[in-house]
N, C-alpha and C positions, 0 to 999 in steps of 0.2 A: 504493500500500499504506500510505497515511497517512490512511485514513478515520477519522472520529470513532469512538471506542470507549470502553467503560466504563473507569473508573479502573483502573490496573494496577500500583499499588504493592503490595508484599508486606510484611506485618508479622508478626513472631512475638512473642508476650508469654508469658514464663515457660513456655517449652515444655520438656517433659521427655519422654524415651523410655526406658522401663524394660522390659526384656524379661522373659519369664515366669521365667527362671532367676535373676532379680534384677540382671542386668548393667545398669548405667546407661550408655547410649550418649550421651545428650544430657541436660544438667543445667541447668535454669533459664535457658534461652537467650532473650534478648530483643534484637531488632534490627529495623530497618525499611529496606527498599529503596524509595527514592522512585520515583515513577512516571518511567519512562525512564532509570533509573540502571543502570550496570554495576557491580554489587556482587560482590566475590570473597570466597569462603569459603576461607580459607588455614589449613593446619595439617599436622602429620605424619600418617602412616598411623595409623588408629585413633582419631583425634581427634573424630570424629562429624560431619565435614563432609558426607559422602555420605549419611549417615542424615538430616541436616537437609534435604538436597535431596529425599530420597524422602519425607519428611514433607510437604514443600510440594507435591510431586507427587501425594500421596495413595497412594503405593505402601507406605507404613507408616502405622500409626495412632498418633496422639498419646496418650501416657499422661496428661499434664496440660498445661494451658496452651491458648493460642488461636493459630490461624493465620488470617490474613485475606489475601485477594487482592482488592485494591480495598476496597470497603466490606463485602464479604461474608465472613462466618466460614465456612471450608471444611473444618473438622475432620471433618464427616460427609459431605462432598461426594465423590461418586465421582470417580476421576481423569479420566474422559473428560469430565466436566462442569466441570472447573476452568478450561478455556480456557488451558491451558499446553502447551508442546511441550518435549520433553527430548532432548538429544543425549548419547549415551553414549560411554564410552571405546572400546567395540567398535562399529564402524560398523554391524553388523547389517543389511547389504544382502542382498537376495535375489539369489543368483548367477545364476539363470536369467532374470532381468528386465533390461531396459535401464535406463539412468539415468532416462529419462523415466518408465518404468513404476514403478521404485522410488520416485520422488518422488510419483507420482500415486496409489500404492496406498492409502494411508491415506484419501485423499479419496474414493476409489471405495468403500471400506468404509462411509463415512458418506453415501453416495448423493448426493454433490455432482454437480450437472449437468455433463455432459461438457464443454461449452464453458467452464464456469467452472474446471473442473480444468485444461484447457489454458491458460487465461489465467494461472492461478496458477503452474503449472509453468514456463511460458516467462518469466514475470516473475522468478521466483526464479533460473532459470538465467542470466538476463541480469545480475542482481545479483552472482551467484557466478561469472560468466564460464565457464558450463558449456554454453552454447548449442551449441557444436561437438561436444559429447560425448553428447548426449541419446540417440543410437542405440547407444552402446557399452554392453557389460556390465561388471560390477565387475572381473572378471579382466583387462580391458583398460586399467584405470586405475591411476595411481600412488596411493601412500598418501594424499597430500595431496588428490588429486582425489576419492578415496572419501570422505574426511572432508568435503569441500565437498558431496558428494551427500547425506551424512547431515545436514549443516546445512540444505541445500535442502529435504529432506523435512520438517524442522521449520518452515521458512519458509512453505511452502505452506499450513500450518495457519492462518497469520495469527493466532497466539495473542496474548493479552495479555502473557504472561510466557514467556521462554525459560529453560530450566534446562540447564546444561552440566555434565556430570560427567567431569572430567578428559579432555576430548575430544582433546587433542594428545599424550598420554603415549605413544602407540604410534608416533609419527612420529619421524624422525631429527632431529638438531639444526637442520639447514638448513630442513627443512620446518616445524618448529615456529615458527621465526622468521617464515617466510612466512605461516603460518596465523594467528599472533598479529596480523599486520597486516591479514589479511583479516577477522578477527573485529572488530577495532577499527573498521575501515571499515564493516562491516555494521551495527554498533551505531549509528554516526553516521547511516547511511542510513535505517535502520528506526525509530530512536528508541524502541525497546521496552525494557521492563524485562528485565534479564538477571541471573541469579544463576549464578555460575561457580565450580565447585569445583576446586581444585588443591592439590598439595603443593609446587609449583614457585614459589618466591618471585619469579623473574623474570617469569613469567606474571602473577602478582599485581601486581607493581610497574608493569608496562608496560600492562596492560589495565584494571585496576580504577580506577574513580573513587573508591571507598572499599574498604577491606579489613576483613573480620571475621577476626581471628586467633583460632584455636581450639586448645585443648589439653585432652585428657582430658574431652571433652564440654562444656567450659565456655568462654564467651567471655573471652579475655584482653585484647583491645583492639579498638576499632573507630575507624577514622580513615582519612584520605587516605594514599596511599603515602608521602608525605614526612613526615607526622606519625608513622606507625609506625616510620619509619626513624630520624628524628632525635629523636623524643621517646617511645621505647618505655615502656610503663607498667610493665613488670617484666623480670626477667632472662630469662624465657623468650622473650618477644617480641624482646628485644634480640639473643638468641643465634640465633633462627630467621630473622630478616630480615638480609640482608647476606651478600656472598660475596667474600672469605673471611668467616667469622663474626666477630662482635665478639670482641675479646680480653677475658678476665676474669682479674683478679688479686685474690686474697683478702687481706684486711688489716684494719686498724681505723683509726679517726680518733683522732688525738693532738693535743694542744695543746702545740706546741713552737714558741715564737716565732710564735704564730698557729696556726690550724687547718691540719692537713695529713693527707693519706693516707699510711700507712706499710704497705708490704707486703713479702713475701718476706724476712722477718727484717731489714728496714731496707734491703735492696737497692734497693727502689723507694720514693721519697719525692716526694710532689707537694703543694706549698703550695696551699691553697684560699682563696678570698675568702669569709670567713664570712658576709657579707651575702647572698651568692648561694645559701647553703645553710641556710635558716631552721630545717629540721628536723634538722640534723645535730648529734650529740651527741658530745663527746670520750669516748673509750672504747668507742664503738659499733663492733661488728663489721660490716663492710661488704664488698661486692664492687665493685671498680672495673672499669667497662667502657670500652673505647675501641676505635673501629674502626681497622683497619690503615691507612687513609689518613691518620689523625691521629697515626701513629707515624712519626718520621722519624729518619734518621741525623743525628748531631749532634757537635759538637766536645765534647771530654771535660768542658769547664767548663760547658757548657749541658746536659749530659746528665741525664736523669731516671734512667737505669739503664744497666748494661753487661751483655753477655751473649755467648755464643758462637753463631756462626751454625751451624745444624744443616742446613738445606736452603735452596736458592735455586730458586725458580720464575720463569722468565722468560716473560712474557706480552707480547711485542712491546715497546711503549715503556716498560712498567713491569715491575717484578719484585717478587715477595713473598719477603721474608726471614723464615725461621722461626728465631727466636733464643731460646736457652735462657737464662732468667734465674732462677737458683735452681731451684725445682721446676716452674716455669711456662714454657711455650713462648709467646712473644709474636710475632705476625705484623706485620710493617711493610711498607708499600707504598712503594717507592723507584723512582727513575729507573733503568731497566735499564742504562744506560751507566755509572752510578756504583755498581753493585752490588759488594759484597764477595764473597769466596769462602767456601765452607764451611770450618768450623773456625776461621775468623777471629774475633777478638774485636772487638766493635763497641760504640760508645756510641749510645744511643737517647734521643730526647726525645719525651714525650707532650705534646700541646697541652692545657694545663689548661682552656682554654675549651671543649674538645670531650669532656670526660670525662662518664661517667655514674656515679652511685653507687646501689647497690641494697642494701637491708637484707639481711644475711646469712641471716637466719632466715625472713623472709617472701618474700624475692625481689622485693618492691615497689620501685619507683624512688623515691629521695628527691627531693622537689620541689625545683626549682631556679628561682631568679629570674634570668632571663637579661638581659644588657645590651641585646641586640638579638635580634629574631626570626630564626629560621633562613631 
């Protein structure tokens, strides 16, 4: 299944989708999935990610802009001629057909020779470990097996590009983990370009070679999983990526024996190295962001702030403390064996090397010159 084929990269240039009622679903989106890349479109419900996938598939028409698959502009190319295969959230299997028949059905409609259909179905079944299930019908399969059949139906098409629209959202937690591993293995074996839509950041972080983060129809950031996690471009990306989400504390920058962040009426004060923040201005209103793993219990003399424990979530070796500091709840990740009790007053330290600063008006991240790369 690795024969020579036309270029399969996918590129979108200033793509818009505006419906007849004036609703803008996609606004000025530009990105490129390199040939053979696993690119994830990530964002909350209604952000435009599924619309983008449908535009690439040809199920929606582009209002403005250009979509290319390989070197071909496909804006006006019918879906069946785009050489793509799509896997939906709904398995959409025919209940009266066997696994083999479901996987073969699309090829039969295209009048592919019977021997070639058999070769492709059995090859896909071998890749997906479905060989022993080919004679079964969908009601005899688990949810994970049905999803593998839906993927197999796409594989037999031998397309240039695979499009996945939230394919794991109907599975339980254990099956989602298993299917993530299956899809990652499948990508390695097939080496095909894959565009994958999800609202689940764990899927995005574990599957994507790069992630396109979307909100309200616009691209917020494009980067590797570690880039969008460690260097978010704005407050939206910072808050959307990570579980528990990044902590945010409103405040301003002040010059008190050097530059420092002051928030919650002075309850939170963090000295900053001015050379690391070339765009920071004293008096500027900012939002400080810090991930829970970079907030720790501390001795009072080393503390950045103090607060009262509201809730404790124990997750095996670690615990998440929800601590009330002024009007803000700060989440800290601590050793579960050392966790305090609810209502206890605790001292917390924020690691200054791990903070992010966002302009309070625009939400954009203030640029930072780091001593060492993440």
